[in-house]
C-alpha atoms as a printed R data frame, in Angstrom:
    type eleno elety resid chain resno       x       y       z
1   ATOM     1    CA   MET     A     1  23.147 -18.080  19.605
2   ATOM     2    CA   ASN     A     2  25.027 -19.747  16.770
3   ATOM     3    CA   PHE     A     3  28.626 -18.592  16.383
4   ATOM     4    CA   ILE     A     4  29.338 -17.081  12.956
5   ATOM     5    CA   THR     A     5  32.632 -15.190  13.085
6   ATOM     6    CA   SER     A     6  34.875 -13.072  15.307
7   ATOM     7    CA   ASP     A     7  37.500 -10.370  14.898
8   ATOM     8    CA   PHE     A     8  39.725  -8.183  17.067
9   ATOM     9    CA   LYS     A     9  42.074  -5.208  16.861
10  ATOM    10    CA   GLN     A    10  45.002  -4.817  19.252
11  ATOM    11    CA   ILE     A    11  46.635  -1.540  20.253
12  ATOM    12    CA   SER     A    12  50.336  -1.170  19.423
13  ATOM    13    CA   THR     A    13  53.270  -0.062  21.595
14  ATOM    14    CA   ALA     A    14  52.836   3.424  20.147
15  ATOM    15    CA   ALA     A    15  49.934   3.836  22.520
16  ATOM    16    CA   GLN     A    16  52.352   3.851  25.480
17  ATOM    17    CA   LEU     A    17  53.482   7.409  24.644
18  ATOM    18    CA   ASN     A    18  50.508   8.796  22.762
19  ATOM    19    CA   LYS     A    19  46.882   8.067  22.053
20  ATOM    20    CA   GLU     A    20  46.098   5.651  19.248
21  ATOM    21    CA   LEU     A    21  42.978   5.335  17.137
22  ATOM    22    CA   VAL     A    22  41.876   1.728  16.947
23  ATOM    23    CA   GLN     A    23  39.279   1.197  14.258
24  ATOM    24    CA   MET     A    24  37.736  -2.101  13.263
25  ATOM    25    CA   ASP     A    25  36.898  -2.994   9.704
26  ATOM    26    CA   PRO     A    26  33.136  -3.048   9.022
27  ATOM    27    CA   LEU     A    27  31.345  -6.288   9.742
28  ATOM    28    CA   VAL     A    28  28.634  -7.120   7.220
29  ATOM    29    CA   MET     A    29  25.662  -8.930   8.712
30  ATOM    30    CA   ASP     A    30  24.082 -11.121   6.066
31  ATOM    31    CA   ARG     A    31  21.539 -12.844   8.283
32  ATOM    32    CA   GLU     A    32  19.524 -12.318  11.440
33  ATOM    33    CA   GLY     A    33  21.533 -12.479  14.639
34  ATOM    34    CA   PHE     A    34  23.469 -10.375  17.138
35  ATOM    35    CA   VAL     A    35  26.891  -8.748  17.456
36  ATOM    36    CA   MET     A    36  28.952  -8.746  20.659
37  ATOM    37    CA   VAL     A    37  31.425  -5.854  20.912
38  ATOM    38    CA   TYR     A    38  33.697  -5.204  23.883
39  ATOM    39    CA   VAL     A    39  37.100  -3.851  24.972
40  ATOM    40    CA   SER     A    40  39.529  -5.729  27.206
41  ATOM    41    CA   ASN     A    41  42.998  -5.460  28.766
42  ATOM    42    CA   GLU     A    42  44.429  -8.939  28.432
43  ATOM    43    CA   SER     A    43  48.181  -9.186  29.047
44  ATOM    44    CA   ASP     A    44  50.679 -11.150  31.138
45  ATOM    45    CA   GLU     A    45  52.296  -7.847  32.142
46  ATOM    46    CA   LEU     A    46  50.841  -5.190  34.392
47  ATOM    47    CA   ASN     A    47  49.760  -2.367  32.090
48  ATOM    48    CA   TYR     A    48  47.287   0.376  32.749
49  ATOM    49    CA   VAL     A    49  45.057   1.105  29.771
50  ATOM    50    CA   HIS     A    50  42.592   3.945  29.342
51  ATOM    51    CA   PHE     A    51  39.873   3.530  26.710
52  ATOM    52    CA   ASP     A    52  38.128   6.710  25.620
53  ATOM    53    CA   ASP     A    53  35.435   7.618  23.087
54  ATOM    54    CA   PHE     A    54  34.318   4.071  22.440
55  ATOM    55    CA   THR     A    55  31.778   4.261  19.602
56  ATOM    56    CA   ILE     A    56  29.727   1.696  17.710
57  ATOM    57    CA   TYR     A    57  28.185   2.717  14.410
58  ATOM    58    CA   GLN     A    58  25.396   0.649  12.905
59  ATOM    59    CA   GLY     A    59  24.514   1.354   9.311
60  ATOM    60    CA   LYS     A    60  22.099  -0.392   7.004
61  ATOM    61    CA   THR     A    61  20.770   0.146   3.530
62  ATOM    62    CA   HIS     A    62  17.524   2.109   3.530
63  ATOM    63    CA   VAL     A    63  16.293   0.372   0.402
64  ATOM    64    CA   VAL     A    64  15.074  -3.169   1.042
65  ATOM    65    CA   TYR     A    65  14.142  -3.900  -2.565
66  ATOM    66    CA   ALA     A    66  14.265  -1.959  -5.803
67  ATOM    67    CA   SER     A    67  13.751  -2.950  -9.405
68  ATOM    68    CA   ASN     A    68  13.327  -1.323 -12.795
69  ATOM    69    CA   TYR     A    69  10.921  -2.550 -15.448
70  ATOM    70    CA   THR     A    70  10.363  -2.091 -19.131
71  ATOM    71    CA   PRO     A    71   6.829  -0.815 -19.976
72  ATOM    72    CA   PHE     A    72   5.636  -4.397 -20.509
73  ATOM    73    CA   GLY     A    73   7.131  -5.643 -17.250
74  ATOM    74    CA   MET     A    74  10.531  -7.130 -18.104
75  ATOM    75    CA   GLN     A    75  12.796  -6.707 -15.114
76  ATOM    76    CA   PHE     A    76  16.301  -5.220 -14.988
77  ATOM    77    CA   GLY     A    77  18.544  -3.550 -12.435
78  ATOM    78    CA   GLU     A    78  17.173  -5.431  -9.419
79  ATOM    79    CA   PHE     A    79  18.510  -4.782  -5.914
80  ATOM    80    CA   GLU     A    80  17.479  -6.726  -2.823
81  ATOM    81    CA   ARG     A    81  19.007  -6.240   0.602
82  ATOM    82    CA   THR     A    82  20.648  -9.378   1.932
83  ATOM    83    CA   ALA     A    83  18.530 -11.399   4.357
84  ATOM    84    CA   SER     A    84  15.410  -9.333   3.649
85  ATOM    85    CA   GLU     A    85  12.029 -10.978   3.293
86  ATOM    86    CA   PRO     A    86  11.226 -11.980  -0.309
87  ATOM    87    CA   VAL     A    87   9.212  -9.344  -2.166
88  ATOM    88    CA   ARG     A    88   6.237 -11.030  -3.845
89  ATOM    89    CA   TYR     A    89   4.358  -8.005  -5.160
90  ATOM    90    CA   LYS     A    90   6.447  -6.326  -7.828
91  ATOM    91    CA   PHE     A    91   5.430  -4.990 -11.249
92  ATOM    92    CA   GLN     A    92   2.268  -2.855 -10.882
93  ATOM    93    CA   GLU     A    93   1.916  -4.193  -7.313
94  ATOM    94    CA   GLN     A    94   0.899  -7.610  -8.644
95  ATOM    95    CA   GLU     A    95   2.071 -10.952  -7.287
96  ATOM    96    CA   HIS     A    96   5.074 -12.526  -8.992
97  ATOM    97    CA   ASP     A    97   4.901 -16.314  -9.327
98  ATOM    98    CA   THR     A    98   8.481 -17.530  -8.899
99  ATOM    99    CA   SER     A    99   7.680 -21.043 -10.146
100 ATOM   100    CA   THR     A   100   6.408 -19.902 -13.568
101 ATOM   101    CA   GLY     A   101   7.817 -16.394 -13.872
102 ATOM   102    CA   TRP     A   102   4.294 -15.134 -14.586
103 ATOM   103    CA   ILE     A   103   2.600 -12.194 -12.929
104 ATOM   104    CA   ALA     A   104  -0.690 -13.142 -11.302
105 ATOM   105    CA   PHE     A   105  -3.119 -10.315 -12.011
106 ATOM   106    CA   LYS     A   106  -6.577 -10.566 -10.512
107 ATOM   107    CA   TRP     A   107  -8.340 -12.477 -13.280
108 ATOM   108    CA   ARG     A   108  -5.504 -13.451 -15.622
109 ATOM   109    CA   ASN     A   109  -1.907 -14.676 -15.639
110 ATOM   110    CA   TYR     A   110   0.490 -12.427 -17.529
111 ATOM   111    CA   ASN     A   111   3.691 -13.452 -19.318
112 ATOM   112    CA   ARG     A   112   5.819 -10.329 -19.629
113 ATOM   113    CA   ARG     A   113   8.223 -11.937 -22.074
114 ATOM   114    CA   TYR     A   114   5.446 -12.469 -24.647
115 ATOM   115    CA   ARG     A   115   3.589  -9.320 -23.540
116 ATOM   116    CA   ARG     A   116   0.310 -11.201 -23.393
117 ATOM   117    CA   PHE     A   117  -2.133 -12.745 -20.935
118 ATOM   118    CA   PHE     A   118  -2.920 -16.455 -21.085
119 ATOM   119    CA   ASN     A   119  -6.547 -15.901 -20.097
120 ATOM   120    CA   ILE     A   120  -9.284 -13.970 -21.868
121 ATOM   121    CA   ASP     A   121 -10.189 -10.634 -20.331
122 ATOM   122    CA   PRO     A   122 -13.552 -11.068 -18.521
123 ATOM   123    CA   LEU     A   123 -14.537  -7.629 -19.836
124 ATOM   124    CA   ALA     A   124 -13.834  -8.582 -23.451
125 ATOM   125    CA   GLU     A   125 -17.467  -8.230 -24.557
126 ATOM   126    CA   SER     A   126 -17.525  -4.664 -23.288
127 ATOM   127    CA   TYR     A   127 -14.352  -3.712 -25.192
128 ATOM   128    CA   VAL     A   128 -14.726  -5.409 -28.579
129 ATOM   129    CA   HIS     A   129 -12.185  -3.038 -30.150
130 ATOM   130    CA   ASN     A   130  -9.391  -4.484 -28.015
131 ATOM   131    CA   SER     A   131  -7.550  -7.817 -28.140
132 ATOM   132    CA   THR     A   132  -8.866 -10.259 -25.547
133 ATOM   133    CA   TYR     A   133  -5.280 -11.057 -24.499
134 ATOM   134    CA   ALA     A   134  -3.792  -7.537 -24.644
135 ATOM   135    CA   PHE     A   135  -1.947  -5.993 -21.738
136 ATOM   136    CA   ALA     A   136  -3.123  -2.452 -20.832
137 ATOM   137    CA   GLU     A   137  -4.642  -2.148 -24.337
138 ATOM   138    CA   ASN     A   138  -1.037  -2.090 -25.640
139 ATOM   139    CA   LYS     A   139  -0.856   1.555 -24.494
140 ATOM   140    CA   VAL     A   140   1.796   0.912 -21.880
141 ATOM   141    CA   ILE     A   141   3.248   4.420 -21.849
142 ATOM   142    CA   THR     A   142   0.023   6.051 -20.679
143 ATOM   143    CA   PHE     A   143  -2.109   3.136 -19.397
144 ATOM   144    CA   ARG     A   144  -1.701   0.401 -16.825
145 ATOM   145    CA   GLU     A   145  -3.627  -2.828 -16.345
146 ATOM   146    CA   LEU     A   146  -6.553  -1.985 -14.072
147 ATOM   147    CA   GLU     A   147  -7.568  -5.355 -12.635
148 ATOM   148    CA   GLY     A   148 -10.265  -4.214 -10.267
149 ATOM   149    CA   LEU     A   149  -9.021  -0.670  -9.616
150 ATOM   150    CA   GLU     A   150 -11.952   1.231 -11.075
151 ATOM   151    CA   GLY     A   151 -14.789   3.509 -10.197
152 ATOM   152    CA   VAL     A   152 -18.148   3.842 -11.911
153 ATOM   153    CA   HIS     A   153 -18.683   6.774 -14.252
154 ATOM   154    CA   PHE     A   154 -21.505   8.331 -16.226
155 ATOM   155    CA   GLN     A   155 -22.042  11.676 -17.940
156 ATOM   156    CA   GLU     A   156 -25.083  13.914 -17.653
157 ATOM   157    CA   ALA     A   157 -26.760  15.604 -20.617
158 ATOM   158    CA   ASP     A   158 -24.999  18.875 -19.839
159 ATOM   159    CA   GLY     A   159 -21.592  17.192 -20.124
160 ATOM   160    CA   SER     A   160 -20.890  17.026 -16.399
161 ATOM   161    CA   HIS     A   161 -19.360  13.849 -15.004
162 ATOM   162    CA   VAL     A   162 -20.389  11.744 -12.022
163 ATOM   163    CA   ILE     A   163 -17.829   9.302 -10.609
164 ATOM   164    CA   GLN     A   164 -18.941   6.880  -7.918
165 ATOM   165    CA   LYS     A   165 -16.854   4.817  -5.522
166 ATOM   166    CA   ASN     A   166 -17.745   2.963  -2.349
167 ATOM   167    CA   VAL     A   167 -15.319   3.412   0.544
168 ATOM   168    CA   VAL     A   168 -15.367   1.001   3.494
169 ATOM   169    CA   VAL     A   169 -13.962   2.592   6.656
170 ATOM   170    CA   LEU     A   170 -12.895  -0.098   9.108
171 ATOM   171    CA   GLN     A   171 -13.431   1.098  12.661
172 ATOM   172    CA   GLU     A   172 -12.553   0.134  16.199
173 ATOM   173    CA   PRO     A   173 -14.958  -2.640  17.238
174 ATOM   174    CA   LEU     A   174 -17.072  -2.305  20.359
175 ATOM   175    CA   ARG     A   175 -16.199  -4.399  23.387
176 ATOM   176    CA   GLU     A   176 -18.472  -7.390  23.901
177 ATOM   177    CA   ILE     A   177 -20.386  -7.424  27.187
178 ATOM   178    CA   PRO     A   178 -20.477 -11.006  28.480
179 ATOM   179    CA   ASP     A   179 -23.774 -12.485  29.642
180 ATOM   180    CA   GLY     A   180 -22.550 -12.993  33.194
181 ATOM   181    CA   ALA     A   181 -21.123  -9.496  33.631
182 ATOM   182    CA   THR     A   182 -21.804  -7.744  36.929
183 ATOM   183    CA   ASP     A   183 -23.476  -4.328  36.988
184 ATOM   184    CA   LYS     A   184 -20.099  -2.725  37.656
185 ATOM   185    CA   GLU     A   185 -18.446  -4.580  34.784
186 ATOM   186    CA   ARG     A   186 -21.356  -3.783  32.474
187 ATOM   187    CA   THR     A   187 -21.226  -0.074  33.338
188 ATOM   188    CA   LYS     A   188 -17.464   0.011  32.756
189 ATOM   189    CA   LEU     A   189 -17.774  -1.672  29.337
190 ATOM   190    CA   GLU     A   190 -20.688   0.562  28.312
191 ATOM   191    CA   LYS     A   191 -18.614   3.673  29.114
192 ATOM   192    CA   LYS     A   192 -15.730   2.253  27.112
193 ATOM   193    CA   ASN     A   193 -18.051   1.513  24.186
194 ATOM   194    CA   ASN     A   194 -19.423   5.061  24.342
195 ATOM   195    CA   ARG     A   195 -15.856   6.386  24.000
196 ATOM   196    CA   ILE     A   196 -15.192   4.008  21.105
197 ATOM   197    CA   THR     A   197 -18.401   5.140  19.394
198 ATOM   198    CA   SER     A   198 -17.356   8.776  19.771
199 ATOM   199    CA   ARG     A   199 -13.931   8.055  18.285
200 ATOM   200    CA   ASN     A   200 -15.486   6.156  15.379
201 ATOM   201    CA   GLU     A   201 -17.952   8.963  14.648
202 ATOM   202    CA   ALA     A   202 -15.133  11.507  14.707
203 ATOM   203    CA   GLN     A   203 -13.042   9.319  12.396
204 ATOM   204    CA   MET     A   204 -15.869   8.972   9.862
205 ATOM   205    CA   ALA     A   205 -16.621  12.693   9.930
206 ATOM   206    CA   SER     A   206 -12.929  13.447   9.382
207 ATOM   207    CA   VAL     A   207 -12.655  11.053   6.419
208 ATOM   208    CA   GLN     A   208 -15.817  12.411   4.776
209 ATOM   209    CA   ALA     A   209 -14.702  16.007   5.217
210 ATOM   210    CA   GLU     A   210 -11.253  15.264   3.806
211 ATOM   211    CA   PHE     A   211 -12.570  13.559   0.673
212 ATOM   212    CA   ALA     A   212 -15.152  16.309   0.139
213 ATOM   213    CA   SER     A   213 -12.433  18.958   0.412
214 ATOM   214    CA   PHE     A   214  -9.841  17.381  -1.876
215 ATOM   215    CA   TYR     A   215 -12.267  16.004  -4.513
216 ATOM   216    CA   GLY     A   216 -14.600  19.005  -4.548
217 ATOM   217    CA   ASN     A   217 -14.871  21.606  -7.356
218 ATOM   218    CA   ALA     A   218 -13.401  19.123  -9.851
219 ATOM   219    CA   GLN     A   219 -13.298  19.615 -13.629
220 ATOM   220    CA   ASP     A   220 -12.023  17.645 -16.598
221 ATOM   221    CA   SER     A   221  -9.612  19.128 -19.155
222 ATOM   222    CA   ASN     A   222 -12.570  20.406 -21.222
223 ATOM   223    CA   GLY     A   223 -13.912  22.424 -18.317
224 ATOM   224    CA   ASN     A   224 -16.820  20.060 -17.580
225 ATOM   225    CA   SER     A   225 -17.591  19.674 -13.887
226 ATOM   226    CA   ALA     A   226 -16.900  16.303 -12.252
227 ATOM   227    CA   GLN     A   227 -18.763  15.267  -9.139
228 ATOM   228    CA   PHE     A   228 -17.189  12.536  -7.008
229 ATOM   229    CA   GLN     A   229 -19.801  10.568  -5.098
230 ATOM   230    CA   PHE     A   230 -18.071   8.575  -2.367
231 ATOM   231    CA   ASN     A   231 -20.422   6.266  -0.526
232 ATOM   232    CA   PHE     A   232 -18.852   5.738   2.901
233 ATOM   233    CA   ILE     A   233 -19.615   2.501   4.712
234 ATOM   234    CA   ALA     A   234 -18.696   2.127   8.399
235 ATOM   235    CA   MET     A   235 -17.708  -1.416   9.328
236 ATOM   236    CA   PRO     A   236 -16.145  -2.823  12.536
237 ATOM   237    CA   ASP     A   237 -12.644  -4.144  11.971
238 ATOM   238    CA   PHE     A   238 -12.297  -7.930  12.035
239 ATOM   239    CA   ASP     A   239 -10.283  -9.985  14.530
240 ATOM   240    CA   LYS     A   240  -6.837 -10.624  13.005
241 ATOM   241    CA   SER     A   241  -5.451 -12.825  15.770
242 ATOM   242    CA   GLY     A   242  -3.868 -15.995  14.389
243 ATOM   243    CA   MET     A   243  -4.096 -14.749  10.781
244 ATOM   244    CA   SER     A   244  -1.136 -14.398   8.436
245 ATOM   245    CA   GLN     A   245  -0.697 -11.168   6.490
246 ATOM   246    CA   ASP     A   246  -1.790 -12.974   3.316
247 ATOM   247    CA   GLN     A   247  -5.005 -14.092   5.026
248 ATOM   248    CA   ILE     A   248  -5.607 -10.541   6.276
249 ATOM   249    CA   ASN     A   249  -5.102  -9.158   2.760
250 ATOM   250    CA   ASP     A   250  -7.506 -11.761   1.359
251 ATOM   251    CA   GLN     A   251 -10.121 -10.646   3.872
252 ATOM   252    CA   TYR     A   252  -9.631  -7.015   2.823
253 ATOM   253    CA   GLU     A   253 -10.142  -8.051  -0.808
254 ATOM   254    CA   THR     A   254 -13.326  -9.910   0.136
255 ATOM   255    CA   ILE     A   255 -14.638  -6.788   1.877
256 ATOM   256    CA   ALA     A   256 -13.787  -4.697  -1.209
257 ATOM   257    CA   ASN     A   257 -15.696  -7.036  -3.514
258 ATOM   258    CA   GLN     A   258 -18.697  -7.514  -1.206
259 ATOM   259    CA   ASN     A   259 -19.165  -3.760  -0.968
260 ATOM   260    CA   GLY     A   260 -18.447  -2.770  -4.569
261 ATOM   261    CA   ILE     A   261 -20.727  -1.220  -7.184
262 ATOM   262    CA   ASP     A   262 -22.180  -3.154 -10.121
263 ATOM   263    CA   ALA     A   263 -21.157  -1.456 -13.339
264 ATOM   264    CA   VAL     A   264 -21.675  -2.457 -16.990
265 ATOM   265    CA   SER     A   265 -23.799  -5.373 -18.202
266 ATOM   266    CA   SER     A   266 -23.035  -8.913 -17.115
267 ATOM   267    CA   PHE     A   267 -20.198 -11.128 -18.311
268 ATOM   268    CA   THR     A   268 -19.428 -14.828 -17.945
269 ATOM   269    CA   ASN     A   269 -16.278 -15.865 -16.115
270 ATOM   270    CA   PRO     A   270 -14.405 -18.155 -18.553
271 ATOM   271    CA   ASP     A   271 -12.943 -20.247 -15.717
272 ATOM   272    CA   THR     A   272 -16.079 -20.881 -13.660
273 ATOM   273    CA   GLY     A   273 -18.880 -20.247 -16.157
274 ATOM   274    CA   GLU     A   274 -20.498 -18.008 -13.540
275 ATOM   275    CA   THR     A   275 -22.340 -14.963 -14.864
276 ATOM   276    CA   SER     A   276 -22.284 -11.709 -12.915
277 ATOM   277    CA   ASN     A   277 -22.138  -7.955 -13.348
278 ATOM   278    CA   VAL     A   278 -18.839  -6.147 -13.760
279 ATOM   279    CA   LEU     A   279 -17.845  -4.940 -10.318
280 ATOM   280    CA   ALA     A   280 -16.032  -1.785  -9.277
281 ATOM   281    CA   PRO     A   281 -14.708  -2.912  -5.869
282 ATOM   282    CA   ALA     A   282 -14.846  -0.623  -2.861
283 ATOM   283    CA   ALA     A   283 -11.776   1.039  -1.401
284 ATOM   284    CA   VAL     A   284 -10.988  -0.293   2.079
285 ATOM   285    CA   LEU     A   285  -9.490   2.155   4.577
286 ATOM   286    CA   THR     A   286  -7.841  -0.080   7.171
287 ATOM   287    CA   ARG     A   287  -6.660   0.566  10.716
288 ATOM   288    CA   GLU     A   288  -3.231  -0.875   9.925
289 ATOM   289    CA   SER     A   289  -0.107   1.237   9.540
290 ATOM   290    CA   ALA     A   290   1.477   1.693   6.126
291 ATOM   291    CA   THR     A   291   4.061  -0.932   5.199
292 ATOM   292    CA   SER     A   292   5.815   1.309   2.673
293 ATOM   293    CA   GLY     A   293   5.955   5.041   2.162
294 ATOM   294    CA   ASP     A   294   6.293   7.707   4.817
295 ATOM   295    CA   PHE     A   295   2.618   8.509   5.285
296 ATOM   296    CA   GLY     A   296   0.578   5.867   3.491
297 ATOM   297    CA   ASP     A   297   0.413   3.150   0.883
298 ATOM   298    CA   THR     A   298  -2.244   1.537  -1.271
299 ATOM   299    CA   HIS     A   299  -2.104  -2.019  -2.585
300 ATOM   300    CA   GLY     A   300  -5.018  -2.795  -4.861
301 ATOM   301    CA   ASN     A   301  -8.071  -1.462  -3.060
302 ATOM   302    CA   VAL     A   302  -6.494  -1.566   0.407
303 ATOM   303    CA   ILE     A   303  -5.396   1.728   1.991
304 ATOM   304    CA   ARG     A   304  -3.054   1.981   4.975
305 ATOM   305    CA   VAL     A   305  -2.271   5.403   6.424
306 ATOM   306    CA   ASN     A   306   0.155   6.580   9.125
307 ATOM   307    CA   THR     A   307  -0.554   9.525  11.388
308 ATOM   308    CA   HIS     A   308   3.189  10.282  11.376
309 ATOM   309    CA   SER     A   309   6.163   9.362   9.202
310 ATOM   310    CA   PRO     A   310   8.878   7.075  10.658
311 ATOM   311    CA   SER     A   311  10.873  10.235  11.503
312 ATOM   312    CA   GLY     A   312   7.918  11.679  13.452
313 ATOM   313    CA   THR     A   313   6.635  14.198  10.888
314 ATOM   314    CA   PRO     A   314   2.824  14.478  11.037
315 ATOM   315    CA   ALA     A   315   1.026  13.238   7.931
316 ATOM   316    CA   PRO     A   316  -0.170  16.173   5.793
317 ATOM   317    CA   ALA     A   317  -3.859  16.899   5.338
318 ATOM   318    CA   GLY     A   318  -5.246  14.944   2.397
319 ATOM   319    CA   THR     A   319  -3.121  11.812   2.871
320 ATOM   320    CA   ARG     A   320  -6.181   9.538   2.904
321 ATOM   321    CA   ALA     A   321  -7.644  11.305  -0.129
322 ATOM   322    CA   HIS     A   322  -4.273  10.956  -1.906
323 ATOM   323    CA   GLU     A   323  -4.243   7.213  -1.282
324 ATOM   324    CA   GLY     A   324  -7.886   7.017  -2.346
325 ATOM   325    CA   ILE     A   325  -7.154   8.068  -5.929
326 ATOM   326    CA   HIS     A   326  -4.854   5.047  -6.290
327 ATOM   327    CA   THR     A   327  -7.909   2.796  -5.894
328 ATOM   328    CA   PHE     A   328  -9.075   4.241  -9.244
329 ATOM   329    CA   GLY     A   329  -5.859   2.880 -10.789
330 ATOM   330    CA   VAL     A   330  -4.120   6.275 -10.983
331 ATOM   331    CA   PRO     A   331  -0.396   5.893 -10.118
332 ATOM   332    CA   ASP     A   332   1.934   8.381  -8.418
333 ATOM   333    CA   ASN     A   333   3.561  10.921 -10.737
334 ATOM   334    CA   GLY     A   334   6.499  12.326  -8.787
335 ATOM   335    CA   TYR     A   335   4.641  14.285  -6.081
336 ATOM   336    CA   ASN     A   336   5.488  17.617  -7.741
337 ATOM   337    CA   ARG     A   337   2.876  18.138 -10.461
338 ATOM   338    CA   GLY     A   338   0.099  19.591  -8.353
339 ATOM   339    CA   GLY     A   339  -3.253  18.027  -7.634
340 ATOM   340    CA   ILE     A   340  -4.150  15.359  -5.141
341 ATOM   341    CA   LEU     A   341  -1.002  13.377  -6.039
342 ATOM   342    CA   ASN     A   342   1.203  16.268  -5.028
343 ATOM   343    CA   SER     A   343   3.204  16.256  -1.790
344 ATOM   344    CA   PRO     A   344   1.564  17.685   0.225
345 ATOM   345    CA   PRO     A   345  -1.746  16.872  -1.495
346 ATOM   346    CA   GLN     A   346  -3.767  19.643  -3.121
347 ATOM   347    CA   GLY     A   347  -7.251  19.650  -4.657
348 ATOM   348    CA   ILE     A   348  -7.708  17.203  -7.538
349 ATOM   349    CA   ASN     A   349  -6.710  18.764 -10.866
350 ATOM   350    CA   GLN     A   350  -8.023  18.347 -14.422
351 ATOM   351    CA   ARG     A   351  -5.375  15.867 -15.498
352 ATOM   352    CA   GLU     A   352  -6.202  13.600 -12.559
353 ATOM   353    CA   VAL     A   353  -9.923  13.852 -13.276
354 ATOM   354    CA   ASP     A   354  -9.244  12.773 -16.873
355 ATOM   355    CA   ASP     A   355  -7.222   9.810 -15.597
356 ATOM   356    CA   VAL     A   356  -9.999   8.680 -13.241
357 ATOM   357    CA   ILE     A   357 -12.656   8.933 -15.973
358 ATOM   358    CA   LYS     A   358 -10.462   7.043 -18.422
359 ATOM   359    CA   ARG     A   359 -10.035   4.213 -15.934
360 ATOM   360    CA   SER     A   360 -13.658   3.964 -14.768
361 ATOM   361    CA   HIS     A   361 -16.424   1.620 -15.860
362 ATOM   362    CA   LYS     A   362 -19.663   2.952 -17.273
363 ATOM   363    CA   ARG     A   363 -22.566   2.676 -14.894
364 ATOM   364    CA   LYS     A   364 -25.364   0.308 -15.851
365 ATOM   365    CA   GLY     A   365 -27.960   2.036 -17.992
366 ATOM   366    CA   LYS     A   366 -25.799   5.105 -18.601
């Protein structure tokens, strides 16, 4: 309860014969704290005062942070609400290192001023036509840097496409039954676990049906069919008590990598010397609420979905499928161009299929 400032507005003698509007100038709060507002009748003389229609209006900027970028990531036109938490993830949802000014992509550090990475692309041997230090293949109007946001793709002899992606669905964990539980306690916990199991089964069935509906009957722009094979993996959610949000996000990333799909032939990590297969990480559908956006948001491979918007509007059908396409590296396009990126989402269209194929790794042996 540290004192910051105070202000007051006194009625004039005109109020003796007629009503008077007393209006305070706005008080700008530039830090966390509280405001005390009150009316009083403080005078050495005996005066009767009637206060009516006493109103307090609280307004705040809806935008916490906004910034514009050039195609290669140079920043201009930044706005940040006073006293808001620092925004670390900026250009292409990647972490901004304030000490160096670099952008920390998954495998490489990017200097937007020079438009180049300082580390060799681990996939360089698979893309010999491209510079090992290039950003988004220098096609920044139509491409973005993928950095682990890929599926696995191959094409059949008849020209049809198959796109594969693992999806981890984090579910409500069962209650542990302690060794010393009484029969009554054990029965109570078993009933609770049966209800949890039913909810989890219903959740998985709902997710599978939604993805099948919104990714079904897909075609590329040449009219070739595209089959999306989502491999759904049920996994109990982990205990987040005592963990920071950064630690929680790291755990999500670990889950994504542990449950990904091996794609093209192996490469050697230039930093560690470790050789492994190129990985298309899994999408992770969390049980957390979205931190941005009305109905859902996706950061990297991590999906958070709300059942309702902050104003109470129910999330439209296909919200989870909409967020799922972002884990292929496909960005939003204005929500008004049809397809699964539309608002509300519709079935995936040809342009979106082309984008997913363009951003996917080839499957091993295909």
